[in-house]
C-alpha positions as CSV (number, residue, x, y, z in Angstrom):
1,M,71.8,102.4,86.9
2,T,70.1,105.6,88.5
3,S,72.3,108.6,89.2
4,K,72.5,108.0,93.1
5,E,73.2,104.3,92.5
6,F,76.2,105.6,90.3
7,D,77.1,108.0,92.9
8,L,77.3,105.5,95.5
9,L,79.2,103.2,93.4
10,Y,81.7,105.9,92.2
11,F,82.4,107.1,95.9
12,L,83.1,103.4,97.0
13,Y,85.3,102.8,94.0
14,L,87.3,106.0,94.6
15,H,88.0,104.6,98.1
16,K,88.6,101.2,97.6
17,G,89.4,99.1,100.7
18,Q,87.7,101.9,103.0
19,V,85.1,100.8,105.2
20,F,82.2,103.4,105.3
21,T,79.3,103.5,108.0
22,K,75.9,104.2,107.1
23,E,76.3,107.7,108.6
24,Q,79.5,108.3,106.2
25,L,77.8,107.1,103.3
26,Y,74.7,109.4,103.9
27,E,76.8,112.5,104.5
28,N,79.2,111.7,101.7
29,V,76.8,110.4,98.9
30,W,73.5,112.0,99.8
31,G,74.8,115.1,101.4
32,F,73.0,114.5,104.7
33,E,74.5,115.8,108.0
34,D,72.2,114.0,110.4
35,M,71.5,110.3,109.2
36,P,67.6,110.3,108.4
37,K,65.7,108.3,110.5
38,D,64.6,105.9,107.9
39,T,67.9,104.1,106.8
40,S,66.3,101.1,105.0
41,N,67.3,102.5,101.7
42,L,71.0,102.4,102.0
43,P,70.7,98.1,102.0
44,S,68.3,98.6,99.1
45,F,70.5,100.9,97.0
46,I,73.6,98.2,98.0
47,R,71.3,95.3,96.8
48,K,70.3,96.9,93.4
49,L,73.9,97.8,92.7
50,R,75.1,94.2,93.4
51,K,72.4,93.0,91.1
52,K,73.7,95.1,88.4
53,I,77.5,94.7,89.0
54,E,78.1,91.5,90.5
55,P,78.5,88.0,89.0
56,D,76.8,86.6,91.9
57,P,75.0,89.0,93.9
58,D,74.4,86.8,97.2
59,N,78.1,86.1,97.0
60,P,79.3,89.9,96.2
61,I,83.1,90.2,95.1
62,Y,83.0,94.2,94.7
63,I,80.7,95.9,97.5
64,I,81.5,94.1,100.6
65,T,79.5,94.1,103.8
66,V,81.7,94.6,106.7
67,W,79.3,93.2,109.6
68,G,78.7,95.7,112.2
69,V,80.5,98.4,110.7
70,G,79.4,99.2,107.1
71,Y,80.3,98.6,103.4
72,K,83.6,99.0,101.3
73,F,84.4,98.2,97.6
74,S,87.1,95.5,97.6
75,E,90.7,96.3,96.6
76,E,91.1,92.3,95.8
77,K,91.1,91.7,91.9
78,P,88.4,88.9,91.1
């Protein structure tokens, strides 16, 4: 796991159940005050994390996509 993948996972885990927009994740994990023009790397980070921690990355139970909003770490126990 890369250091940035860990930072993202740790941030989401610390705030279980709270939904974060892309903008909020870029600000809190990457330290960007303004969202970068190319935002395609965030879904890539999420995909890589899911491959590493999810039993079935195509049906995640930990890192959840909240469509139209962002991402959250599930509060539910698997």
